[in-house]
N, CA, C and O of each residue as an XYZ file, in Angstrom:
764
protein
N     -40.487      5.954    -14.468
C     -39.926      4.756    -14.851
C     -41.080      4.832    -15.725
O     -42.165      5.259    -15.331
N     -40.751      4.208    -17.531
C     -41.248      4.467    -18.519
C     -43.202      2.762    -18.141
O     -42.990      1.559    -17.985
N     -44.033      3.136    -18.137
C     -44.293      1.202    -18.107
C     -44.434      0.228    -19.181
O     -44.337      0.839    -20.245
N     -44.557     -0.592    -19.309
C     -44.117     -1.529    -20.777
C     -44.600     -1.645    -21.858
O     -44.112     -2.031    -22.921
N     -46.314     -1.049    -21.395
C     -46.513     -0.390    -22.581
C     -47.022      1.131    -23.164
O     -47.932      1.427    -23.939
N     -46.340      1.694    -22.669
C     -46.156      3.388    -23.157
C     -45.088      3.784    -23.129
O     -44.136      3.112    -22.731
N     -44.985      5.360    -23.685
C     -43.053      5.927    -23.186
C     -43.781      6.721    -22.769
O     -43.919      7.761    -23.413
N     -44.486      6.531    -21.583
C     -44.809      7.632    -20.420
C     -43.931      7.553    -19.337
O     -43.775      6.450    -18.815
N     -43.291      8.584    -18.877
C     -42.396      8.179    -17.306
C     -42.673      8.626    -16.108
O     -42.438      9.776    -15.740
N     -43.160      7.798    -15.463
C     -44.094      7.691    -14.206
C     -42.133      7.937    -13.276
O     -42.383      8.655    -12.308
N     -41.585      7.829    -13.274
C     -40.394      8.378    -11.955
C     -39.406      8.003    -12.457
O     -39.618      6.867    -12.882
N     -37.491      8.605    -12.848
C     -36.849      7.782    -12.969
C     -35.687      8.124    -12.283
O     -34.524      8.249    -12.665
N     -36.248      8.257    -11.147
C     -35.210      8.452    -10.244
C     -35.171      6.931     -9.206
O     -35.215      6.643     -8.010
N     -35.090      6.414    -10.198
C     -35.908      4.852     -8.697
C     -33.752      4.255     -8.529
O     -33.240      3.211     -8.123
N     -33.291      5.242     -8.945
C     -31.718      4.469     -9.216
C     -30.660      5.758     -8.884
O     -30.780      6.806     -9.519
N     -29.835      5.634     -8.060
C     -29.112      6.949     -7.218
C     -28.211      7.359     -8.275
O     -28.062      8.581     -8.260
N     -27.579      6.792     -9.158
C     -26.834      6.650    -10.101
C     -25.957      6.345    -10.533
O     -25.024      6.920     -9.971
N     -25.516      5.480    -11.557
C     -24.216      4.408    -12.622
C     -22.784      5.081    -11.845
O     -22.503      6.259    -11.623
N     -22.072      3.889    -11.560
C     -20.379      4.167    -11.649
C     -19.870      3.352    -12.362
O     -19.743      2.128    -12.387
N     -19.476      4.535    -13.185
C     -18.288      3.756    -14.429
C     -17.151      2.754    -14.056
O     -16.453      3.098    -13.102
N     -16.812      1.389    -14.752
C     -16.251      0.736    -14.229
C     -16.971     -0.205    -12.642
O     -16.537     -1.207    -12.074
N     -18.092      0.587    -12.365
C     -18.780     -0.580    -11.822
C     -20.144     -1.925    -12.365
O     -20.765     -1.573    -13.367
N     -20.513     -3.144    -11.842
C     -20.932     -4.198    -12.198
C     -22.039     -3.795    -11.979
O     -22.192     -2.743    -11.357
N     -23.287     -4.662    -12.515
C     -24.674     -3.941    -11.858
C     -25.789     -5.454    -11.983
O     -26.192     -5.561    -13.141
N     -26.099     -6.103    -11.445
C     -27.251     -6.604    -11.869
C     -28.891     -5.674    -12.361
O     -29.546     -4.664    -12.101
N     -28.863     -7.470    -13.628
C     -30.258     -6.821    -14.457
C     -31.747     -6.484    -13.593
O     -32.753     -5.849    -13.911
N     -31.322     -7.298    -12.251
C     -32.603     -6.812    -11.682
C     -32.662     -6.664     -9.918
O     -31.765     -7.071     -9.179
N     -33.810     -6.051     -9.498
C     -33.183     -6.297     -8.086
C     -34.245     -6.055     -7.673
O     -34.619     -5.034     -7.095
N     -35.366     -7.862     -8.190
C     -35.653     -8.518     -7.385
C     -34.589    -10.168     -7.005
O     -35.144    -11.092     -6.410
N     -33.664    -10.242     -7.279
C     -32.790    -11.199     -7.279
C     -33.219    -11.244     -5.406
O     -33.224    -10.158     -4.827
N     -33.541    -12.488     -4.620
C     -32.748    -12.237     -3.754
C     -32.672    -13.580     -2.957
O     -32.962    -13.948     -1.819
N     -31.890    -14.413     -4.642
C     -31.502    -16.150     -3.896
C     -30.240    -16.808     -4.751
O     -30.565    -16.538     -5.907
N     -29.210    -17.392     -4.807
C     -28.917    -17.300     -6.256
C     -28.591    -19.124     -5.948
O     -28.665    -19.753     -4.892
N     -28.356    -19.418     -6.836
C     -27.649    -21.234     -7.055
C     -27.349    -21.196     -8.071
O     -27.583    -20.312     -8.896
N     -26.274    -22.996     -8.293
C     -25.112    -23.209     -9.108
C     -26.223    -23.516    -10.442
O     -27.137    -24.256    -10.079
N     -26.270    -23.283    -11.237
C     -27.591    -23.942    -12.173
C     -27.443    -24.559    -13.620
O     -26.591    -24.007    -14.317
N     -28.150    -25.640    -14.202
C     -27.455    -25.568    -15.495
C     -28.440    -27.113    -15.675
O     -28.834    -28.021    -14.943
N     -28.543    -26.614    -17.524
C     -29.979    -27.460    -17.801
C     -30.853    -27.169    -17.837
O     -30.668    -26.158    -18.515
N     -32.625    -27.202    -17.515
C     -33.632    -26.104    -17.744
C     -33.239    -24.921    -17.134
O     -33.152    -23.867    -17.765
N     -33.020    -25.011    -16.066
C     -32.807    -24.358    -15.482
C     -31.937    -23.337    -15.141
O     -31.352    -23.409    -14.060
N     -31.629    -21.761    -16.383
C     -31.141    -20.840    -16.387
C     -30.716    -20.877    -18.082
O     -31.221    -20.049    -18.840
N     -29.759    -21.896    -18.578
C     -29.592    -21.612    -20.015
C     -29.926    -23.119    -20.508
O     -29.684    -24.108    -19.816
N     -30.258    -23.145    -21.234
C     -30.556    -24.890    -21.894
C     -30.799    -24.879    -23.328
O     -31.837    -24.497    -23.870
N     -29.592    -25.401    -23.986
C     -28.853    -25.635    -25.468
C     -30.016    -25.378    -26.138
O     -31.043    -25.347    -25.459
N     -30.064    -25.258    -26.880
C     -31.109    -24.724    -28.084
C     -32.319    -23.578    -28.202
O     -33.154    -23.398    -29.089
N     -31.977    -22.605    -26.455
C     -33.664    -21.675    -26.255
C     -32.536    -20.201    -26.063
O     -31.565    -19.652    -25.544
N     -33.353    -20.203    -26.723
C     -32.675    -17.847    -26.051
C     -33.974    -17.671    -25.260
O     -35.192    -17.756    -25.419
N     -32.916    -17.335    -24.172
C     -34.214    -16.890    -23.190
C     -33.860    -15.012    -22.808
O     -32.797    -14.399    -22.905
N     -35.240    -14.528    -22.366
C     -35.307    -13.377    -21.872
C     -35.102    -12.876    -20.720
O     -35.684    -13.677    -19.989
N     -34.538    -11.860    -19.880
C     -34.853    -11.116    -19.140
C     -35.220     -9.553    -19.057
O     -34.607     -8.670    -19.657
N     -36.405     -9.349    -18.150
C     -36.558     -7.393    -18.928
C     -35.156     -7.040    -17.590
O     -34.813     -7.837    -16.717
N     -34.818     -6.218    -17.722
C     -33.884     -4.978    -16.975
C     -34.353     -3.414    -17.499
O     -34.526     -2.736    -18.512
N     -34.409     -3.386    -16.255
C     -35.647     -1.869    -16.651
C     -34.196     -1.037    -16.285
O     -33.531     -1.384    -15.309
N     -33.711      0.264    -17.296
C     -32.392      1.333    -17.068
C     -33.012      2.384    -16.899
O     -33.553      2.991    -17.824
N     -33.030      2.892    -15.230
C     -33.422      4.598    -15.116
C     -32.546      5.650    -15.419
O     -32.762      6.752    -14.914
N     -31.328      5.434    -16.370
C     -30.754      6.716    -16.548
C     -29.740      6.016    -17.987
O     -29.528      4.886    -18.428
N     -29.360      7.280    -18.310
C     -28.907      7.072    -20.256
C     -27.296      6.058    -19.437
O     -27.147      6.069    -18.215
N     -26.652      5.567    -20.038
C     -25.564      4.649    -19.477
C     -25.119      4.062    -20.832
O     -25.939      3.418    -21.486
N     -23.913      4.242    -21.272
C     -23.310      2.914    -21.245
C     -22.475      2.167    -21.247
O     -21.267      2.275    -21.034
N     -23.497      0.851    -21.651
C     -22.043     -0.431    -21.186
C     -20.919     -1.025    -21.408
O     -20.697     -0.082    -22.167
N     -19.872     -1.746    -21.504
C     -19.087     -1.914    -22.241
C     -18.424     -3.658    -21.125
O     -17.273     -4.066    -20.971
N     -19.769     -4.240    -20.587
C     -19.932     -5.823    -20.089
C     -20.950     -5.803    -19.910
O     -21.708     -4.910    -19.531
N     -21.189     -7.590    -20.372
C     -22.591     -8.634    -19.912
C     -21.138     -9.547    -19.470
O     -19.987     -9.586    -19.904
N     -22.045    -10.377    -18.145
C     -21.404    -10.634    -17.038
C     -22.552    -11.603    -16.824
O     -23.758    -11.372    -16.729
N     -21.394    -13.574    -16.734
C     -21.683    -13.993    -15.104
C     -21.171    -14.726    -15.160
O     -20.304    -14.516    -16.010
N     -21.049    -16.007    -14.597
C     -20.317    -16.983    -13.644
C     -21.060    -17.898    -14.494
O     -22.126    -18.047    -15.091
N     -19.762    -18.516    -14.194
C     -19.258    -20.465    -14.893
C     -18.983    -20.863    -13.291
O     -18.099    -20.347    -12.607
N     -20.400    -22.409    -12.600
C     -19.869    -22.523    -12.064
C     -18.973    -23.849    -11.589
O     -18.380    -24.025    -10.525
N     -19.087    -24.742    -12.782
C     -18.736    -25.465    -13.303
C     -17.991    -25.746    -14.795
O     -17.743    -24.900    -15.654
N     -17.626    -27.651    -14.850
C     -17.217    -26.837    -16.207
C     -17.774    -28.426    -17.139
O     -17.536    -29.609    -16.896
N     -18.627    -27.729    -18.306
C     -19.116    -27.990    -19.389
C     -18.995    -28.539    -20.352
O     -19.937    -28.249    -21.089
N     -18.024    -29.521    -21.006
C     -17.463    -29.594    -22.610
C     -17.865    -29.170    -23.999
O     -18.132    -29.743    -25.055
N     -17.813    -28.224    -23.667
C     -17.798    -27.866    -25.448
C     -18.773    -27.092    -26.157
O     -19.064    -27.105    -27.353
N     -19.604    -25.849    -24.409
C     -20.163    -25.343    -24.229
C     -19.564    -23.915    -24.164
O     -18.542    -23.473    -23.640
N     -20.878    -23.177    -25.110
C     -21.110    -21.776    -26.001
C     -22.144    -21.145    -25.672
O     -23.289    -21.575    -25.539
N     -21.708    -20.010    -25.524
C     -23.437    -19.591    -25.229
C     -22.910    -17.895    -25.668
O     -21.762    -17.600    -25.334
N     -23.668    -16.930    -26.329
C     -23.848    -15.537    -27.060
C     -24.525    -15.077    -25.943
O     -24.978    -15.682    -24.971
N     -24.518    -13.767    -26.277
C     -25.236    -13.060    -24.802
C     -25.835    -12.257    -25.852
O     -25.522    -12.534    -27.010
N     -26.808    -11.120    -25.590
C     -27.705     -9.551    -25.921
C     -28.141     -9.614    -25.441
O     -28.571    -10.238    -24.471
N     -28.228     -8.310    -26.503
C     -30.283     -7.424    -25.491
C     -30.700     -6.309    -26.177
O     -30.292     -5.148    -26.151
N     -31.821     -6.996    -26.964
C     -32.678     -6.402    -27.392
C     -34.029     -5.867    -26.809
O     -34.487     -6.189    -25.713
N     -34.835     -4.646    -28.069
C     -35.286     -3.676    -26.980
C     -36.848     -4.690    -26.482
O     -37.238     -5.809    -26.814
N     -37.386     -3.662    -25.586
C     -38.289     -4.130    -26.106
C     -39.787     -2.815    -26.667
O     -40.125     -1.650    -26.876
N     -40.088     -4.010    -26.641
C     -41.957     -3.228    -27.228
C     -42.976     -3.753    -26.738
O     -43.005     -4.969    -26.926
N     -44.059     -3.235    -26.039
C     -45.440     -4.102    -25.094
C     -44.933     -4.911    -24.871
O     -45.105     -5.977    -25.462
N     -44.111     -4.741    -23.937
C     -43.740     -6.428    -22.889
C     -43.464     -6.998    -23.449
O     -43.885     -8.133    -23.224
N     -42.689     -6.872    -24.480
C     -42.234     -8.230    -25.069
C     -40.539     -7.958    -25.899
O     -40.360     -6.947    -26.578
N     -39.685     -8.764    -25.750
C     -38.238     -8.321    -26.664
C     -38.766     -8.481    -28.204
O     -39.604     -9.264    -28.652
N     -37.828     -7.263    -29.000
C     -38.838     -6.469    -30.510
C     -37.113     -7.150    -31.115
O     -36.674     -8.299    -31.074
N     -36.552     -5.997    -31.586
C     -35.444     -5.502    -31.882
C     -33.551     -5.860    -31.483
O     -32.786     -5.258    -30.730
N     -33.417     -6.594    -32.015
C     -32.206     -7.140    -31.361
C     -31.060     -5.557    -31.660
O     -30.833     -4.969    -32.718
N     -30.695     -5.355    -30.658
C     -29.790     -3.686    -30.276
C     -28.068     -3.938    -30.440
O     -27.218     -3.159    -30.870
N     -27.890     -5.699    -29.789
C     -26.121     -5.288    -29.739
C     -25.939     -7.271    -29.533
O     -26.188     -7.709    -28.410
N     -25.646     -7.983    -30.312
C     -25.264     -8.817    -29.917
C     -24.018     -9.197    -29.392
O     -23.340     -9.759    -30.252
N     -23.384     -9.089    -28.150
C     -21.967     -9.188    -27.614
C     -21.112    -10.554    -27.701
O     -20.084    -10.685    -27.036
N     -21.756    -11.895    -28.843
C     -20.623    -12.796    -29.620
C     -20.496    -13.674    -28.818
O     -21.059    -13.670    -27.723
N     -19.673    -14.640    -29.264
C     -19.389    -15.671    -28.296
C     -18.036    -15.974    -27.163
O     -16.828    -15.760    -27.264
N     -18.796    -16.507    -26.182
C     -17.972    -17.302    -25.153
C     -17.785    -18.445    -24.280
O     -18.627    -19.252    -23.886
N     -16.839    -18.396    -24.100
C     -16.558    -19.778    -23.819
C     -16.822    -19.463    -23.147
O     -16.789    -18.284    -22.797
N     -17.410    -20.768    -22.368
C     -18.657    -21.011    -20.768
C     -18.154    -22.922    -20.443
O     -18.514    -23.763    -19.619
N     -17.294    -22.912    -21.455
C     -17.130    -25.151    -20.364
C     -16.209    -24.929    -19.387
O     -16.290    -25.733    -18.459
N     -15.286    -24.028    -19.283
C     -14.712    -24.237    -17.862
C     -15.145    -23.132    -16.805
O     -15.528    -22.049    -17.248
N     -15.108    -23.343    -15.439
C     -15.213    -22.627    -14.092
C     -14.847    -20.956    -14.981
O     -14.075    -20.786    -15.924
N     -15.696    -19.935    -14.283
C     -14.719    -18.298    -13.830
C     -16.198    -17.740    -14.340
O     -17.208    -18.150    -14.912
N     -15.595    -16.404    -13.688
C     -16.358    -15.296    -13.841
C     -16.476    -15.287    -16.000
O     -15.354    -15.419    -16.489
N     -17.468    -15.175    -16.922
C     -17.106    -15.150    -18.153
C     -17.719    -13.242    -18.517
O     -18.744    -12.732    -18.064
N     -17.112    -12.851    -19.060
C     -17.747    -11.307    -19.920
C     -17.873    -11.163    -21.358
O     -17.241    -11.904    -22.111
N     -18.440    -10.502    -21.671
C     -18.432    -10.524    -23.076
C     -18.563     -8.791    -23.011
O     -19.255     -8.100    -22.264
N     -17.221     -8.226    -24.550
C     -17.202     -7.037    -24.269
C     -17.594     -6.402    -25.374
O     -17.245     -6.756    -26.499
N     -18.302     -5.479    -25.148
C     -18.968     -4.735    -26.161
C     -19.005     -2.491    -25.681
O     -18.187     -2.074    -24.860
N     -19.854     -1.658    -26.244
C     -19.875     -0.760    -26.713
C     -21.872     -0.428    -26.891
O     -22.500     -0.100    -27.897
N     -22.254     -0.632    -25.794
C     -23.514      0.109    -26.715
C     -23.949      1.148    -25.189
O     -23.380      1.334    -24.113
N     -25.197      1.628    -25.783
C     -25.897      2.711    -25.562
C     -27.466      2.437    -24.824
O     -28.450      1.976    -25.402
N     -27.406      2.710    -23.905
C     -29.321      2.376    -23.760
C     -29.501      3.494    -22.769
O     -28.923      3.810    -21.729
N     -30.722      4.083    -23.605
C     -31.309      5.345    -22.974
C     -32.268      4.721    -21.727
O     -32.276      3.501    -21.564
N     -32.956      5.469    -20.983
C     -33.999      5.141    -20.109
C     -34.899      4.570    -21.012
O     -35.501      5.062    -21.966
N     -34.878      3.175    -20.427
C     -35.652      2.481    -20.468
C     -35.836      1.129    -20.508
O     -34.904      0.563    -19.936
N     -37.126     -0.061    -21.202
C     -36.505     -1.278    -20.624
C     -36.158     -1.875    -21.716
O     -36.458     -1.428    -22.823
N     -35.567     -2.820    -21.557
C     -34.535     -4.045    -22.587
C     -34.244     -5.401    -21.919
O     -34.100     -5.565    -20.707
N     -34.163     -6.537    -23.055
C     -33.730     -7.764    -22.470
C     -33.134     -8.628    -22.580
O     -33.383     -9.567    -23.335
N     -31.543     -8.450    -21.341
C     -30.951     -9.087    -22.155
C     -31.532    -10.914    -22.190
O     -32.370    -11.636    -21.650
N     -30.392    -10.982    -23.247
C     -30.848    -12.490    -24.210
C     -29.525    -13.099    -23.970
O     -28.538    -12.425    -23.676
N     -29.517    -15.170    -24.179
C     -28.857    -15.426    -23.970
C     -29.407    -16.800    -24.319
O     -30.127    -17.480    -23.588
N     -28.617    -17.374    -26.522
C     -28.455    -18.310    -26.088
C     -26.876    -19.543    -26.377
O     -25.813    -19.296    -26.946
N     -27.390    -20.930    -25.661
C     -25.894    -21.880    -25.583
C     -26.199    -23.393    -26.817
O     -27.226    -23.919    -27.247
N     -25.114    -23.583    -26.970
C     -24.610    -24.590    -27.202
C     -24.957    -25.649    -26.603
O     -25.480    -26.587    -27.205
N     -24.728    -25.655    -25.387
C     -24.363    -26.891    -24.725
C     -25.199    -26.297    -23.186
O     -25.707    -25.276    -23.649
N     -25.461    -26.312    -22.273
C     -26.258    -26.114    -21.242
C     -25.330    -25.705    -20.434
O     -25.597    -26.435    -19.480
N     -24.161    -24.893    -19.988
C     -23.645    -24.483    -19.016
C     -23.799    -24.803    -17.364
O     -24.944    -24.992    -16.954
N     -22.882    -24.856    -16.578
C     -23.290    -24.856    -15.002
C     -23.379    -23.792    -14.228
O     -22.867    -23.681    -13.114
N     -24.309    -22.642    -15.043
C     -24.130    -21.249    -14.132
C     -24.761    -20.743    -13.008
O     -25.897    -21.102    -12.698
N     -23.819    -19.566    -12.075
C     -24.786    -18.855    -11.138
C     -26.325    -18.188    -12.160
O     -26.573    -17.373    -13.048
N     -26.896    -19.020    -11.434
C     -28.481    -18.138    -12.025
C     -29.360    -17.809    -10.408
O     -28.940    -18.165     -9.307
N     -30.695    -17.021    -10.684
C     -31.616    -16.171     -9.830
C     -32.474    -17.315     -9.080
O     -33.491    -17.621     -9.703
N     -32.311    -17.869     -8.109
C     -33.090    -19.276     -7.796
C     -34.319    -18.804     -6.877
O     -35.002    -19.578     -6.207
N     -34.478    -17.532     -6.944
C     -35.717    -16.603     -6.471
C     -36.273    -14.883     -6.964
O     -36.105    -13.910     -6.229
N     -36.594    -14.850     -7.627
C     -36.756    -13.263     -7.951
C     -38.270    -13.073     -7.506
O     -39.238    -13.194     -8.257
N     -38.299    -12.809     -6.387
C     -39.952    -12.111     -5.723
C     -40.089    -11.014     -6.564
O     -39.261    -10.105     -6.639
N     -41.324    -11.099     -7.320
C     -41.978     -9.571     -8.200
C     -41.336     -9.493     -9.070
O     -40.928     -8.372     -9.375
N     -40.778    -11.184    -10.230
C     -40.748    -10.429    -11.445
C     -41.951    -10.766    -12.167
O     -41.939    -10.437    -13.354
N     -43.132    -11.425    -11.676
C     -44.092    -11.980    -12.793
C     -45.270    -10.662    -12.696
O     -46.360    -10.551    -13.256
N     -44.570     -9.767    -11.769
C     -45.299     -8.397    -11.821
C     -44.826     -7.845    -13.892
O     -45.526     -7.333    -14.765
N     -43.502     -8.261    -13.881
C     -43.109     -7.456    -15.451
C     -44.304     -8.878    -16.374
O     -45.324     -8.689    -17.037
N     -43.634    -10.128    -16.038
C     -44.048    -11.072    -16.799
C     -45.031    -11.600    -17.094
O     -45.227    -12.146    -18.181
N     -46.232    -11.489    -15.685
C     -47.845    -11.813    -16.066
C     -47.449    -13.359    -15.469
O     -46.494    -14.135    -15.491
N     -48.502    -13.298    -15.050
C     -48.678    -15.174    -14.996
C     -49.987    -15.628    -16.126
O     -51.007    -15.084    -16.548
N     -49.358    -16.811    -16.298
C     -50.133    -17.271    -17.375
C     -52.181    -17.833    -16.858
O     -53.259    -17.559    -17.385
N     -51.978    -18.275    -16.211
C     -52.846    -18.801    -14.804
C     -53.116    -18.097    -13.886
O     -52.369    -17.119    -13.839
N     -54.103    -18.144    -12.849
C     -54.342    -17.683    -11.779
C     -53.634    -17.847    -10.234
O     -53.483    -17.097     -9.270
N     -53.251    -19.416    -10.594
C     -52.770    -19.871     -9.870
C     -51.346    -21.603     -9.730
O     -51.202    -22.825     -9.776
N     -50.548    -19.906     -9.497
C     -49.536    -20.689     -9.877
C     -47.975    -19.450     -8.848
O     -47.718    -18.272     -8.600
N     -47.474    -20.736     -8.652
C     -45.933    -20.161     -7.590
C     -45.315    -18.603     -8.177
O     -44.763    -18.786     -9.262
N     -45.290    -17.787     -7.935
C     -44.626    -16.903     -8.366
C     -43.200    -16.513     -8.095
O     -42.752    -15.379     -8.260
N     -42.816    -17.109     -7.847
C     -41.327    -17.749     -8.317
C     -40.799    -19.079     -9.537
O     -39.825    -19.801     -9.751
N     -42.285    -18.773    -10.144
C     -41.725    -19.904    -11.265
C     -41.402    -19.135    -12.063
O     -40.624    -19.490    -12.949
N     -42.078    -17.345    -11.988
C     -41.722    -17.073    -13.486
C     -41.285    -15.987    -13.075
O     -41.631    -15.091    -12.304
N     -39.959    -16.385    -14.133
C     -38.316    -15.516    -13.316
C     -37.935    -14.730    -14.584
O     -37.663    -13.545    -14.392
N     -37.863    -15.239    -15.982
C     -37.121    -15.170    -17.655
C     -38.631    -15.913    -18.749
O     -39.585    -16.646    -18.486
N     -38.107    -15.189    -20.058
C     -39.623    -15.641    -21.074
C     -38.466    -16.923    -21.289
O     -37.385    -16.578    -20.812
N     -38.438    -18.014    -21.759
C     -37.703    -19.012    -23.231
C     -38.055    -19.152    -24.522
O     -39.275    -19.161    -24.690
N     -37.218    -19.295    -25.755
C     -38.048    -19.963    -26.459
C     -37.642    -20.012    -27.216
O     -36.924    -19.095    -27.615
N     -37.893    -21.379    -28.053
C     -36.693    -22.053    -28.838
C     -35.988    -22.051    -30.519
O     -36.492    -22.302    -31.614
N     -34.545    -21.623    -30.079
C     -34.339    -21.165    -30.513
C     -32.858    -22.105    -31.061
O     -32.629    -23.026    -30.277
N     -31.841    -22.025    -32.252
C     -30.917    -23.381    -32.764
C     -30.145    -22.441    -32.408
O     -30.217    -21.283    -32.819
N     -28.990    -23.072    -31.257
C     -27.892    -22.425    -31.758
C     -27.164    -21.466    -32.532
O     -26.752    -22.123    -33.488
N     -26.766    -20.264    -32.664
C     -26.417    -19.003    -33.937
C     -25.894    -17.715    -33.061
O     -25.925    -17.533    -31.844
N     -25.333    -16.770    -34.278
C     -25.961    -15.798    -33.932
C     -27.604    -14.753    -33.218
O     -28.530    -14.402    -33.950
N     -27.577    -14.646    -32.635
C     -29.575    -13.937    -32.263
C     -29.786    -13.074    -33.079
O     -29.083    -12.120    -33.412
N     -31.331    -13.580    -33.612
C     -31.844    -13.285    -34.419
C     -32.160    -11.800    -34.229
O     -32.419    -11.212    -33.179
N     -32.067    -11.232    -35.715
C     -32.287    -10.026    -35.927
C     -33.774     -9.348    -34.970
O     -33.849     -8.286    -34.352
N     -34.587    -10.186    -35.117
C     -35.956     -9.579    -34.221
C     -36.802    -10.666    -33.316
O     -37.781    -11.223    -33.811
N     -36.486    -10.872    -32.308
C     -37.163    -11.619    -31.086
C     -37.941    -12.262    -31.259
O     -39.107    -11.885    -31.142
N     -37.468    -14.039    -31.763
C     -38.762    -15.074    -31.632
C     -39.603    -14.998    -30.786
O     -39.334    -15.849    -29.938
N     -40.524    -14.434    -30.511
C     -41.238    -14.727    -29.036
C     -42.193    -15.500    -29.520
O     -42.397    -16.293    -28.601
N     -43.068    -15.824    -30.588
C     -44.243    -17.068    -31.361
C     -44.412    -18.102    -29.322
O     -45.117    -18.208    -28.318
N     -43.538    -18.414    -29.776
C     -43.980    -19.452    -29.241
C     -42.347    -19.728    -27.047
O     -41.610    -20.689    -26.826
N     -42.562    -18.264    -26.021
C     -42.468    -17.798    -25.108
C     -43.053    -19.083    -23.941
O     -43.849    -20.000    -23.736
N     -42.489    -18.675    -23.685
C     -42.695    -19.681    -21.824
C     -41.670    -19.221    -21.131
O     -40.493    -19.095    -21.468
N     -42.419    -18.884    -19.739
C     -42.333    -18.652    -18.793
C     -41.454    -19.978    -17.606
O     -41.631    -21.180    -17.405
N     -40.559    -19.000    -17.097
C     -39.558    -20.343    -16.509
C     -38.901    -19.684    -15.248
O     -38.968    -18.485    -14.977
N     -38.084    -20.904    -14.323
C     -38.490    -20.287    -13.430
C     -36.535    -20.564    -13.424
O     -35.954    -21.278    -14.242
N     -35.682    -19.585    -11.994
C     -34.092    -20.195    -12.434
C     -33.654    -19.558    -13.026
O     -32.859    -20.097    -13.795
N     -33.812    -17.674    -13.191
C     -33.311    -17.057    -14.155
C     -31.964    -17.333    -14.117
O     -31.680    -18.215    -13.306
N     -30.913    -16.800    -14.815
C     -29.126    -16.842    -15.461
C     -29.349    -15.752    -14.828
O     -30.250    -14.937    -15.021
N     -28.559    -15.741    -14.104
C     -27.678    -14.459    -13.600
C     -27.392    -13.742    -13.832
O     -26.202    -14.039    -13.725
N     -27.378    -12.727    -14.164
C     -26.331    -11.531    -15.151
C     -25.608    -10.441    -14.630
O     -25.370    -10.450    -13.422
N     -25.197     -9.459    -15.358
C     -25.301     -8.339    -14.687
C     -24.222     -8.019    -15.842
O     -23.538     -8.827    -16.469
N     -24.273     -6.132    -15.983
C     -24.334     -5.490    -16.372
C     -22.817     -4.471    -15.876
O     -22.789     -4.094    -14.704
N     -21.419     -4.012    -16.979
C     -20.629     -3.280    -16.273
C     -21.313     -1.837    -16.966
O     -21.718     -1.937    -18.125
N     -21.461     -0.313    -16.166
C     -20.999      0.311    -17.155
C     -19.645      1.249    -17.586
O     -18.608      1.238    -16.924
N     -19.797      1.872    -18.527
C     -18.450      2.510    -19.252
C     -17.796      2.913    -18.862
O     -16.851      3.341    -19.524
């Protein structure tokens, strides 16, 4: 796997291979899930990023999330950003707007090639939906880093930045990033 700050490949055989038509979680570190809304999961007018490593070249055709209960007028945009030095950088794909106001599995249809490397799944919502979220993600702090020496490792599951709801920015705003807990539980489908 490439290191965050390097293009050196350490080991690309971390995954047995992706199967067309199957859904895959963005991280192997999710150890429990929870219904989540508001500042846990997706918060209105916030752009959130979760890191994702792709160990084999693939094309994906869906981004997935699960809305757990109704929230009036909730709309969500999903997308993928490239990685640069451990942070989201340039927008790879804005998957468009999906209605997250009613409970159901929601998918954004795309066709995006992902080469071996690190990416960031991103999301922005108009009104905080109540979604399936990863309550415990032990190990993510290894990728996100701690801001100090005494913090709960479960508290660092994703990064969040304040951004008004709308199309995803072409360059990821990272100047006011903050680590957060209870990350949205995203999946992608291999074409």
